[in-house]
C-alpha positions in Angstrom: 0.1 0.1 0.1 1.4 3.4 -0.8 2.2 5.6 1.9 -0.2 8.4 0.9 -3.1 5.8 0.9 -1.9 4.2 4.2 -1.8 7.6 5.7 -5.2 8.6 4.5 -6.5 5.2 6.1 -5.2 5.6 9.5 -6.6 9.3 9.7 -9.9 8.2 8.3 -10.4 5.3 10.6 -9.0 7.2 13.8 -12.1 9.8 12.9 -14.5 7.1 12.5 -13.7 5.5 16.0 -13.7 8.9 17.6 -17.1 9.6 16.1 -18.7 6.3 17.1 -17.5 6.4 20.7 -18.5 10.2 21.0 -22.0 9.5 19.6 -21.8 12.2 16.9 -24.3 12.5 14.2 -26.1 9.0 15.3 -23.3 7.3 13.3 -24.2 3.9 14.7 -28.0 3.7 16.1 -27.3 0.3 17.2 -23.8 -1.0 18.3 -23.3 -4.6 19.3 -20.3 -5.4 21.8 -19.3 -8.9 21.6 -17.2 -10.0 24.8 -16.4 -12.9 26.6 -14.8 -14.2 29.7 -11.3 -13.6 28.6 -12.0 -9.8 28.1 -15.2 -8.4 29.2 -17.0 -5.1 27.7 -16.8 -3.1 31.0 -13.6 -0.9 30.1 -15.2 0.1 26.7 -18.9 0.7 28.4 -17.2 3.1 31.0 -15.6 4.8 28.1 -18.9 5.1 26.3 -20.2 6.8 29.7 -17.1 9.1 30.0 -17.5 10.5 26.7 -21.4 11.0 27.0 -20.8 13.1 30.2 -18.2 15.3 28.4 -20.7 15.7 25.5 -23.8 16.1 27.8 -25.6 13.0 26.6 -28.5 11.3 28.8 -27.3 7.9 29.6 -29.7 5.1 30.6 -28.3 1.9 31.8 -30.6 -1.2 31.5 -29.1 -3.6 33.9 -29.4 -7.2 33.7 -26.4 -8.0 35.6 -25.2 -4.6 36.9 -26.0 -4.4 40.9 -25.1 -0.6 41.4 -25.3 2.4 38.9 -22.0 3.1 37.2 -20.5 6.7 37.8 -22.0 9.0 35.1 -25.3 7.1 34.4 -28.2 9.6 34.6 -31.2 6.7 34.6 -30.5 3.1 36.0 -33.1 0.8 35.3 -33.0 -2.6 36.8 -34.4 -5.2 34.4 -34.1 -8.3 36.8 -36.9 -10.5 36.7 -38.9 -8.3 34.5 -40.7 -8.9 31.2 -39.5 -6.8 27.9 -42.8 -4.8 28.0 -42.1 -3.7 31.8 -38.5 -2.9 30.9 -39.6 -0.8 27.7 -42.4 1.0 30.0 -39.9 1.9 33.0 -37.5 3.3 30.3 -40.3 5.5 28.8 -41.6 6.5 32.2 -37.9 7.8 32.8 -38.0 9.9 29.5 -41.5 11.3 30.5 -40.4 12.5 33.8 -37.6 14.4 32.1 -39.8 16.0 29.5 -42.3 17.1 32.2 -39.6 18.7 34.2 -37.8 20.4 31.1 -34.5 18.7 31.6 -35.1 16.4 28.5 -31.8 15.8 26.5 -31.8 15.8 22.6 -29.0 13.1 22.6 -29.6 10.1 24.2 -27.5 7.0 25.1 -29.2 3.5 26.1 -26.7 0.9 27.3 -27.9 -2.8 27.8 -25.2 -4.5 30.0 -26.0 -8.0 28.8 -28.8 -9.1 26.4 -28.4 -12.8 27.2 -30.7 -13.3 30.0 -33.2 -11.3 28.3 -32.8 -13.7 25.2 -32.7 -17.0 27.4 -35.9 -16.2 29.6 -37.9 -14.1 26.8 -38.0 -16.6 24.3 -38.9 -19.5 27.0 -41.8 -17.5 28.4 -43.2 -15.5 25.5 -43.4 -17.2 22.1 -44.4 -13.9 20.3 -41.4 -12.1 21.7 -39.4 -10.2 18.7 -36.0 -8.9 19.6 -35.9 -6.4 16.6 -39.3 -4.9 18.1 -37.6 -4.7 21.5 -34.7 -3.0 20.4 -36.2 -0.4 17.9 -38.8 0.6 20.9 -35.7 2.3 22.6 -34.6 3.9 19.3 -37.9 5.0 18.0 -40.2 5.7 21.1 -44.0 4.9 20.7 -45.2 7.9 22.7 -46.1 10.5 20.4 -45.8 13.2 22.9 -42.3 12.6 23.3 -41.6 12.1 19.6 -43.5 15.4 18.7 -41.8 17.5 21.6 -38.4 17.4 20.1 -36.1 15.3 17.7 -34.4 13.0 19.9 -31.2 11.3 18.7 -30.8 7.8 20.5 -27.8 5.5 20.2 -28.2 2.0 21.7 -25.4 -0.2 22.7 -26.0 -3.9 23.6 -23.6 -6.3 25.0 -23.9 -9.8 24.1 -21.7 -12.6 26.0 -20.2 -15.1 23.3 -19.1 -17.6 26.3 -22.9 -18.0 27.6 -24.6 -20.8 26.1 -27.9 -19.6 24.4 -31.3 -21.6 23.9 -31.8 -23.4 20.7 -33.8 -21.8 18.6 -37.6 -22.8 18.2 -37.5 -23.4 14.7 -34.8 -24.5 12.5 -35.8 -21.8 10.0 -35.3 -18.9 12.2 -31.9 -17.5 12.6 -29.8 -17.5 16.2 -30.1 -14.5 18.3 -26.4 -13.8 17.7 -26.9 -13.9 13.7 -30.1 -11.5 14.1 -28.1 -8.9 16.3 -25.2 -9.0 14.2 -27.5 -8.3 11.1 -29.4 -5.4 12.7 -26.3 -3.7 14.2 -24.8 -0.9 12.3 -21.3 -1.3 14.2 -20.1 -4.5 15.6 -17.3 -4.5 18.2 -15.5 -7.5 19.3 -13.2 -7.1 22.3 -9.9 -9.0 22.8 -7.2 -9.1 25.4 -4.2 -7.2 24.3 -2.0 -9.7 25.8 -3.5 -12.6 24.0 -3.2 -10.7 20.7 0.5 -10.0 21.5 1.0 -13.7 22.3 -0.7 -14.9 18.9 1.3 -12.3 16.9 4.6 -13.4 18.6 3.6 -17.2 17.5 2.8 -16.2 13.9 6.0 -14.3 13.6 7.7 -17.5 14.3 5.4 -19.6 12.0 3.9 -21.4 14.9 0.4 -22.3 15.5 -1.3 -19.3 17.4 -2.4 -20.2 20.8 -6.0 -20.3 22.1 -7.3 -19.3 25.5 -9.9 -20.1 28.1 -12.9 -22.4 26.7 -11.3 -22.5 23.0 -8.6 -24.6 24.8 -11.3 -27.4 25.5 -9.9 -28.8 28.4 -11.9 -29.6 31.4 -11.7 -26.9 34.4 -10.3 -24.3 32.3 -12.5 -21.0 31.9 -9.9 -18.6 32.0 -6.7 -18.7 30.2 -3.3 -18.0 31.9 -0.7 -15.9 30.3 2.2 -13.9 31.8 1.7 -10.1 30.9 5.0 -8.6 29.9 6.8 -6.3 32.4 7.8 -2.8 31.7 6.3 0.6 31.1 4.5 -0.2 28.0 3.1 -3.5 29.3 0.4 -5.6 27.5 -2.4 -3.5 29.2 -5.5 -2.4 27.3 -8.6 -3.8 25.2 -8.1 -4.5 21.5 -11.2 -3.4 19.6 -12.0 -5.2 16.6 -14.3 -3.0 14.7 -16.9 -3.7 11.7 -18.7 -0.5 10.7 -21.5 -0.7 7.9 -22.1 2.7 6.3 -25.2 3.7 4.8 -23.9 3.1 1.2 -23.5 -0.6 2.4 -19.5 -0.3 2.2 -18.0 -1.7 5.2 -14.9 -0.7 7.5 -12.8 -3.1 9.2 -10.1 -2.0 11.5 -8.3 -3.0 15.0 -8.0 -0.4 17.7 -6.4 -0.2 21.2 -8.1 1.3 23.9 -5.7 2.0 26.8 -6.7 1.5 30.6 -8.4 4.2 32.2 -5.7 4.7 34.7 -3.6 6.3 31.9 -5.8 9.4 31.2 -7.9 11.7 33.2 -11.7 11.7 33.2 -11.9 15.0 31.4 -9.4 13.9 28.5 -10.8 15.4 25.5 -8.0 14.4 23.1 -8.3 10.9 21.4 -7.0 8.2 23.4 -7.7 5.3 20.9 -5.2 4.2 18.7 -4.8 1.9 15.7 -3.4 -1.5 16.9 -0.8 -1.4 14.1 0.7 2.1 15.7 1.2 0.4 19.0 5.0 -0.2 19.8 4.4 -3.4 21.3 2.4 -4.8 18.1 4.4 -3.4 15.2 7.5 -4.9 14.2 10.8 -3.1 15.1 11.8 -0.6 12.3 15.3 -0.9 11.2 17.6 2.2 10.5 17.2 2.7 6.8 19.9 5.7 6.9 22.3 5.1 3.9 20.6 2.0 2.6 20.8 3.2 -0.9 24.6 3.6 -0.8 25.0 -0.1 0.4 26.0 -2.9 -2.0 24.8 -6.4 -1.4 27.1 -8.6 0.5 29.0 -11.0 -1.3 32.2 -13.2 -0.9 33.5 -11.6 -4.0 35.0 -8.1 -4.1 32.7 -6.4 -6.4 34.2 -2.8 -6.2 37.0 -1.6 -8.7 39.8 0.7 -7.9 40.2 3.9 -9.9 43.0 2.0 -12.1 41.2 -0.9 -12.8 38.4 1.3 -14.2 40.6 3.2 -16.3 42.1 0.1 -17.7 38.5 -1.2 -18.4 37.3 2.0 -20.1 40.5 1.6 -22.3 39.6 -1.7 -23.7 38.5 -1.6 -27.5 36.3 -4.4 -28.4 36.3 -5.9 -31.6 32.8 -5.0 -32.7 33.8 -1.3 -32.2 36.1 -1.4 -35.2 33.3 -3.2 -37.4 31.3 0.0 -37.2 33.8 1.9 -39.1 33.3 1.1 -43.1 34.0 3.5 -46.0 31.6 1.9 -48.4 27.8 0.7 -48.1 27.6 -2.8 -46.4 30.7 -2.3 -44.7 29.6 -1.5 -41.3 28.2 -5.0 -40.6 31.3 -7.0 -41.3 33.0 -9.1 -38.7 36.9 -8.6 -38.3 38.7 -11.8 -37.3 42.5 -12.8 -37.4 43.2 -16.3 -37.7 45.7 -17.8 -35.0 48.2 -20.4 -35.3 46.0 -23.1 -33.9 42.8 -22.2 -36.5 42.5 -24.8 -39.2 42.2 -23.1 -42.6 40.0 -24.9 -45.2 40.3 -23.7 -48.8 37.0 -25.2 -50.0 35.2 -23.5 -47.4 36.8 -20.3 -48.0 35.8 -20.4 -51.7 32.1 -20.7 -51.0 
C-alpha cells in the first residue's frame, strides 16, 4: 500500500472510531459489543459513559447483571425478573419525567449491559417475543408526545456474551439471536485481550500455531486462560477493539484499535486516546534504520568494487565490434573482423564458397 493511501486510511479510521464512541451525528444507531470471559466489555462501556458526560448526552443503563449504577449514568433501570414490556415501560417513564420537568436531552445513549438473560428467558416464556421490536422501541419511542416534542437522537449499545450458552432456536429456519443481532447492528465491536493478541502475533511471526485461551482450549476445568503479561512501562495492558462498521451505502469498514486502561488518562481527557493497533509499539515490528541503505551494496564473498586504476584500464579496452562500425562503403558497417591464429585450421574449399 502506498504511503499516502496508508496515511489516509489511518486518519480516516481514527476519525471514525472517535465519531462512533462520542456518538456524533448518530453514526451508529445500534452498536453490538461481543465480549467473553477473557475480555469483558466493562472498560468500553465506561468509556462510552465518560464521553457521554463530556458531550452532555443522557445515559440510560438497562441492567440485567449490574447491581449498582455506574458513575455518570443518569437513569438506572434494573431489568432483573422483568418482562420486556415492563422494561420498555420503565424506560419510557424515565423519559416522560424528564420531559415534564424540562430537563429532557436531545441526545440519548441507552446501554444494555447484557442481552443474554433477556434472550434466554423471554424466548422461553413468550413465544411472541421479537428481538427487533424490543430494540427498536428504544430508538423509536412509541409515545407521540415524546416524539413530537423535539427530535431526539438515540444510540443503543447492546452487549452480548459469546461464552454464555444460548437457548436453541424454536424453529430450524429462524436465525440465532447472535445472527439476528449482527444483522441489525450498524457497528459490531469484538473485544480481545491485548496480552492474548500479542502472544498470538508472536507465534505467527515464528510460523507457529497461534495459541488459544479459555474455553477455546477445550480442557476440563479451564474457564480463563493463563498468560504472563510482559513487564515494563509499555506492558500488554489495554483492550483490543475489532470494529466492523457498515455505512449507509453498504460499504463496510474493518479496523483494529487499542483502548488504553482508564488509569493512564484523566476522566476529562478530550484528546482522542484510542489508537490503531498497528501503531502500538508492542505490536508493530521493530523498524530498522534505513539511513544510508541506498549507498550500500549487497554483501558477497567476492570483491565487487573496482579501484580507480582498474576502472581506467577497463574503459581503455577496445572491443572487436567497435572497429566493425567504421566502414567506408555501403554494407561495410556490418562486417566481422577476425584474425586467424596458429591453432585455426584453414579450409580452402570453405573459403571459396
